C-alpha positions as CSV (number, residue, x, y, z in Angstrom):
1,M,12.9,-30.2,42.7
2,P,13.0,-33.8,41.3
3,R,9.6,-35.6,41.1
4,Q,9.0,-38.5,43.5
5,P,8.9,-41.7,41.6
6,R,5.7,-43.8,42.1
7,V,6.6,-47.3,43.2
8,L,4.0,-50.0,42.5
9,F,4.3,-53.4,44.3
10,L,2.5,-56.0,42.2
11,M,1.3,-58.8,44.4
12,E,-0.7,-62.0,43.9
13,D,-2.6,-61.2,47.1
14,L,-2.3,-59.7,50.5
15,C,-3.0,-62.9,52.4
16,F,-1.0,-63.6,55.6
17,G,2.4,-64.7,54.4
18,G,6.1,-63.9,54.6
19,T,6.5,-62.2,51.2
20,Q,3.2,-60.2,51.7
21,L,4.3,-59.0,55.1
22,Q,7.8,-58.1,53.9
23,M,6.5,-56.1,50.9
24,L,3.8,-54.4,53.0
25,E,6.3,-53.3,55.6
26,L,8.7,-52.1,52.9
27,A,5.9,-50.0,51.2
28,R,4.8,-48.7,54.6
29,R,8.4,-47.7,55.6
30,L,9.6,-46.1,52.3
31,D,10.5,-42.5,52.8
32,R,7.4,-40.6,51.6
33,T,9.5,-37.5,50.8
34,R,11.3,-39.6,48.2
35,F,8.8,-42.2,47.0
36,V,5.1,-42.6,46.5
37,P,4.2,-46.3,47.3
38,S,1.2,-48.2,46.0
39,M,0.1,-51.8,45.7
40,L,-1.9,-53.8,43.2
41,T,-3.0,-57.4,43.7
42,L,-4.1,-60.0,41.2
43,A,-6.8,-61.3,43.6
44,G,-9.4,-59.3,45.4
45,K,-9.6,-58.1,49.0
46,T,-7.7,-60.4,51.4
47,D,-6.3,-60.4,55.0
48,M,-4.0,-57.4,55.0
49,D,-5.9,-54.8,52.9
50,D,-6.9,-52.8,55.9
51,A,-3.3,-52.7,57.1
52,A,-2.2,-51.3,53.8
53,R,-4.9,-48.6,53.7
54,N,-4.2,-47.7,57.4
55,A,-0.6,-47.1,56.3
56,E,-2.0,-44.7,53.6
57,I,-0.8,-47.0,50.8
58,E,-3.0,-46.8,47.7
59,L,-4.3,-50.3,47.0
60,G,-6.1,-51.8,43.9
61,H,-7.3,-55.2,42.9
62,L,-7.8,-57.1,39.6
63,G,-10.1,-59.7,41.2
64,A,-13.1,-59.8,43.4
65,G,-12.4,-62.8,45.7
66,R,-9.4,-64.4,47.4
67,S,-8.4,-66.4,44.3
68,V,-6.7,-64.9,41.3
69,P,-9.2,-64.7,38.4
70,R,-8.4,-66.8,35.4
71,L,-8.1,-63.9,33.0
72,F,-6.2,-61.5,35.3
73,F,-3.5,-61.1,32.7
74,L,-6.0,-59.4,30.3
75,R,-6.8,-56.8,33.0
76,L,-3.2,-56.3,34.1
77,G,-2.1,-54.5,31.0
78,R,-4.9,-52.0,31.3
79,A,-4.3,-51.5,35.0
80,L,-0.6,-50.7,34.4
81,K,-1.4,-48.2,31.7
82,K,-3.9,-46.5,34.0
83,T,-1.8,-46.4,37.1
84,R,1.4,-45.5,35.2
85,P,4.0,-46.4,37.8
86,D,7.5,-45.2,37.5
87,I,9.0,-48.2,39.3
88,L,7.3,-51.6,39.1
89,V,8.2,-54.3,41.7
90,P,6.5,-57.6,41.0
91,C,6.5,-60.2,43.8
92,T,6.1,-64.0,43.5
93,A,5.8,-66.0,40.3
94,L,2.7,-64.8,38.5
95,P,3.4,-61.1,39.0
96,N,7.0,-61.6,38.0
97,I,6.0,-63.2,34.8
98,W,3.0,-61.1,33.7
99,G,4.1,-57.9,35.4
100,R,7.3,-57.8,33.5
101,I,5.6,-58.6,30.1
102,W,2.8,-56.1,30.5
103,G,5.1,-53.6,32.3
104,R,7.3,-53.4,29.2
105,A,4.3,-53.2,26.9
106,A,2.8,-50.4,29.0
107,G,6.1,-48.5,29.0
108,V,6.9,-48.7,32.7
109,P,10.2,-46.9,33.0
110,V,11.9,-49.2,35.7
111,I,11.0,-52.8,36.4
112,V,12.7,-54.4,39.5
113,G,12.1,-58.1,39.5
114,T,12.2,-60.1,42.7
115,C,13.1,-63.7,43.5
116,R,12.3,-64.8,47.0
117,G,11.7,-68.6,47.1
118,G,13.8,-71.6,46.4
119,G,11.8,-72.5,43.3
120,G,11.7,-69.0,42.0
121,P,14.3,-69.1,39.2
122,R,12.4,-71.9,37.5
123,R,8.8,-70.9,38.3
124,Q,9.5,-67.3,37.1
125,H,11.3,-68.5,33.9
126,E,14.2,-66.3,34.8
127,R,16.3,-67.9,32.1
128,L,14.1,-66.0,29.6
129,L,12.5,-63.1,31.5
130,W,15.4,-61.5,33.4
131,R,16.0,-59.3,30.4
132,L,12.7,-57.6,31.0
133,T,14.0,-56.1,34.3
134,E,16.5,-53.4,35.2
135,Q,17.6,-55.3,38.2
136,I,16.5,-58.4,40.2
137,I,16.4,-58.5,44.0
138,C,17.0,-61.8,45.8
139,N,16.9,-62.3,49.5
140,S,19.7,-64.9,49.9
141,E,23.1,-65.6,48.5
142,D,21.9,-69.1,47.7
143,L,19.2,-67.6,45.4
144,R,21.8,-65.3,43.8
145,G,23.8,-68.3,42.9
146,A,20.8,-70.2,41.5
147,L,19.8,-67.1,39.4
148,Q,23.3,-67.0,37.9
149,V,23.1,-70.7,37.0
150,A,19.8,-69.8,35.3
151,G,21.7,-67.3,33.1
152,V,21.2,-64.0,35.0
153,P,24.4,-61.9,35.0
154,A,25.9,-61.2,38.4
155,S,25.8,-57.5,37.6
156,H,22.0,-57.7,37.2
157,L,21.5,-59.1,40.7
158,V,21.4,-57.5,44.2
159,C,20.9,-59.5,47.4
160,I,18.8,-57.7,50.1
161,P,18.1,-60.0,53.1
162,N,14.6,-59.9,54.7
163,G,14.1,-57.7,57.7
164,V,12.2,-58.2,60.9
165,D,10.8,-55.7,63.5
166,T,13.1,-56.4,66.5
167,L,11.0,-54.0,68.6
168,R,7.8,-55.9,67.9
169,F,9.2,-59.4,68.0
170,V,10.9,-59.8,71.3
171,P,11.5,-62.7,73.8
172,A,8.7,-63.4,76.2
173,E,9.2,-63.3,79.9
174,L,9.3,-67.0,80.3
175,P,12.3,-68.6,78.6
176,P,11.6,-71.5,76.2
177,S,12.8,-74.0,78.7
178,A,10.0,-73.0,81.2
179,R,7.2,-73.6,78.6
180,K,5.1,-76.6,77.7
181,P,6.6,-78.9,75.1
182,V,4.9,-77.2,72.1
183,I,6.6,-77.4,68.7
184,L,5.5,-74.5,66.5
185,C,5.4,-74.2,62.8
186,V,4.2,-71.0,61.2
187,A,4.1,-71.4,57.4
188,R,1.8,-71.4,54.4
189,L,0.3,-74.8,54.0
190,A,2.0,-75.5,50.6
191,R,4.1,-78.4,49.3
192,D,7.3,-76.4,49.5
193,K,7.0,-76.3,53.3
194,D,6.7,-80.1,53.4
195,H,4.5,-80.3,56.5
196,L,4.2,-84.1,56.0
197,T,7.9,-84.6,56.9
198,L,7.3,-82.6,60.0
199,F,4.2,-84.7,60.8
200,R,6.1,-87.9,60.4
201,A,8.9,-86.6,62.6
202,F,6.4,-85.6,65.2
203,E,5.1,-89.2,65.2
204,R,8.6,-90.3,66.4
205,I,8.7,-87.4,69.0
206,V,5.4,-88.3,70.7
207,Q,6.5,-91.9,71.1
208,G,9.2,-90.7,73.6
209,M,7.3,-87.6,74.8
210,P,3.5,-88.2,74.7
211,Q,2.8,-84.7,76.2
212,A,4.4,-82.9,73.2
213,R,2.2,-81.0,70.9
214,L,2.7,-79.7,67.4
215,R,1.1,-76.3,66.6
216,I,0.5,-75.5,62.9
217,V,-0.3,-71.9,62.0
218,G,-1.2,-70.9,58.5
219,D,-3.5,-71.4,55.5
220,G,-3.0,-72.8,52.1
221,P,-3.9,-75.5,49.5
222,E,-2.5,-78.4,51.5
223,R,-4.8,-77.9,54.5
224,P,-7.3,-80.6,53.6
225,A,-4.5,-83.2,53.0
226,L,-2.8,-82.3,56.3
227,K,-6.1,-82.4,58.3
228,A,-6.8,-85.8,56.7
229,W,-3.4,-87.1,57.8
230,A,-4.0,-85.8,61.4
231,A,-7.3,-87.6,61.5
232,R,-5.8,-90.9,60.2
233,Y,-2.8,-91.2,62.5
234,A,-2.6,-91.4,66.3
235,A,0.0,-88.5,66.5
236,G,-2.7,-86.3,64.9
237,E,-4.4,-86.1,68.3
238,N,-1.5,-84.0,69.4
239,I,-1.5,-81.7,66.4
240,D,-3.4,-78.3,66.6
241,F,-4.3,-76.3,63.6
242,F,-4.6,-72.5,63.7
243,P,-5.5,-70.1,60.8
244,G,-3.0,-67.5,59.6
245,T,-3.2,-64.3,61.6
246,A,-1.7,-60.8,61.4
247,D,-0.2,-61.2,64.9
248,V,1.6,-64.5,65.5
249,R,3.5,-63.3,68.6
250,P,1.2,-65.2,71.0
251,H,2.2,-68.4,69.3
252,Y,5.9,-67.7,69.5
253,D,5.5,-66.8,73.2
254,E,3.9,-70.2,74.0
255,A,6.2,-72.5,72.1
256,R,9.3,-74.4,73.3
257,L,10.9,-74.5,69.8
258,F,10.2,-73.6,66.2
259,A,10.4,-76.2,63.4
260,L,10.4,-75.8,59.6
261,A,10.7,-78.7,57.2
262,S,10.8,-76.8,53.8
263,V,12.3,-78.5,50.7
264,R,12.8,-75.1,49.0
265,E,13.3,-71.7,50.6
266,G,14.8,-68.2,50.0
267,Q,15.1,-66.6,53.4
268,P,12.0,-67.5,55.4
269,N,10.6,-64.6,57.3
270,V,9.1,-66.8,60.0
271,L,12.6,-68.0,61.0
272,L,13.6,-64.3,61.6
273,E,10.5,-63.8,63.7
274,A,11.1,-66.9,65.7
275,M,14.7,-66.1,66.3
276,A,13.9,-62.5,67.2
277,C,11.5,-64.0,69.8
278,G,14.3,-66.0,71.3
279,L,13.0,-69.4,70.1
280,P,15.4,-72.2,69.3
281,V,15.0,-73.5,65.8
282,C,15.1,-76.9,64.0
283,A,15.0,-76.5,60.3
284,T,16.1,-78.0,57.0
285,A,19.4,-77.0,55.5
286,V,17.9,-75.6,52.2
287,G,18.2,-72.3,50.3
288,G,19.2,-69.4,52.4
289,I,18.4,-71.0,55.8
290,P,22.0,-72.1,56.8
291,A,23.4,-68.6,56.2
292,L,20.4,-67.1,58.0
293,V,20.6,-69.1,61.2
294,G,24.4,-69.6,61.4
295,N,25.3,-71.6,64.5
296,S,22.0,-70.7,66.3
297,A,19.9,-73.6,65.1
298,L,19.9,-77.4,64.5
299,L,19.7,-78.2,60.8
300,S,18.8,-81.4,59.0
301,P,18.6,-82.5,55.3
302,A,15.3,-81.9,53.5
303,G,12.9,-84.9,53.7
304,D,15.0,-86.6,56.5
305,V,12.3,-87.5,59.0
306,R,14.6,-89.2,61.5
307,A,17.1,-86.3,61.6
308,L,14.4,-83.7,62.1
309,A,12.8,-85.7,64.9
310,E,16.2,-86.2,66.6
311,N,16.9,-82.5,66.5
312,C,13.5,-81.6,68.0
313,M,13.8,-84.3,70.6
314,R,17.3,-83.0,71.6
315,L,16.0,-79.5,72.2
316,L,13.0,-80.8,74.2
317,A,15.4,-82.9,76.3
318,E,18.1,-80.3,76.7
319,P,16.3,-77.1,77.8
320,R,19.5,-75.2,78.5
321,L,20.7,-75.8,74.9
322,G,17.4,-74.5,73.6
323,D,17.7,-71.3,75.7
324,A,21.3,-70.7,74.5
325,L,20.3,-71.2,70.9
326,G,17.4,-68.8,71.4
327,R,19.7,-66.1,72.8
328,A,22.2,-66.6,69.9
329,G,19.4,-66.3,67.3
330,R,18.1,-63.1,68.8
331,E,21.6,-61.6,68.8
332,G,22.1,-62.6,65.2
333,V,18.9,-61.0,64.1
334,E,19.6,-57.8,65.9
335,R,23.0,-57.5,64.1
336,K,22.0,-58.4,60.6
337,F,18.3,-58.4,59.8
338,S,16.7,-55.1,61.0
339,F,13.9,-53.6,58.9
340,S,15.9,-50.3,58.7
341,R,18.7,-52.1,56.9
342,M,16.3,-53.8,54.5
343,V,14.4,-50.6,53.7
344,A,17.5,-48.5,53.3
345,A,18.9,-51.0,50.7
346,H,15.7,-50.9,48.7
347,E,15.6,-47.1,48.8
348,A,19.2,-46.9,47.6
349,L,18.5,-49.3,44.7
350,F,15.2,-47.5,43.7
351,T,17.0,-44.1,43.8
352,R,19.9,-45.3,41.6
353,L,17.7,-46.9,39.0
354,W,15.3,-44.0,38.8
355,E,18.2,-41.5,38.5
356,N,19.7,-43.5,35.7
357,Y,16.4,-43.5,33.9
358,E,15.9,-39.8,34.4
359,K,19.4,-39.1,33.0
360,K,18.6,-41.1,29.9
361,Y,15.0,-40.4,29.3
362,G,14.0,-37.5,31.6
363,N,12.4,-35.5,28.8
364,R,10.1,-38.3,27.6
365,E,6.3,-38.1,28.0
366,H,6.1,-40.7,30.7
367,T,7.9,-38.4,33.2
368,K,5.3,-35.6,32.6
369,N,2.4,-35.3,35.0
């Protein structure tokens, strides 16, 4: 009977975030009769460690705190030689750079790179480092195109859209039109998400609808600057900050609409969750967002404060339109973005790459236990 390949997901951390949730769900749902999943983070223990261990996923750390240690790359090579994965899947920029370099040095049989954010091809130096992978997974056709521009051959790329648990993320009893005028943004507080454009758009919104509120859910390096902005401007009195959490469903259930002002994106998981919950969406037309939302959202150019404000005000003023867009979003997610489709696509890729390796090198020492 063929041996089950050991699949190691190399993460920067397991903080609350879209990529972290996607990879954790993928590791949890992999067929255990065919794969042995594990995870290694560059940082120490963070938000979702317990969830990983509760799912019986072996989990290791290179650091001791929430931040990545400065000399993590010196520890990574030793860790990969010790864990000896068969398939290495690095996620986000630092793991994709150093995981590929040390993975090759450690003799990892199969390295599957990932590119999940709009700035990924540049940040991960794909023009140079794609050659250290057997395949690269991207989560949108827009990213596939950007990677080809960066020099990655089309045959080296596979597009696997994100998935969402449509049984967990469901519409609330009250339709969006029956809720208070709460605009929700769930996103890491980082520059790519461009919260300041959203804040400036909200300034315009409260001028015409003083009772509107903006709810910001997430953590990240931009929190001090965003809190300072809210303290400086009058609209900040209507902005509520909440920390990241493992269960964001109560926030979706209380919002009238979802807004995202990103300047770069792959395929944002939060939009899938919001749409699965029947929320109408106002977002920027960047990366994989237009293909993701189709005709079920109102889109605006990145950085366009006025257009974003007008789209949000339109949904607040036209509740029936918001409900209709919410229903269309839910239907689209159910058709195209289930977790089962996402997991099956990864399993098929891992199986193909591992079988190719076994055929070529099956008698080598690495395959012996």
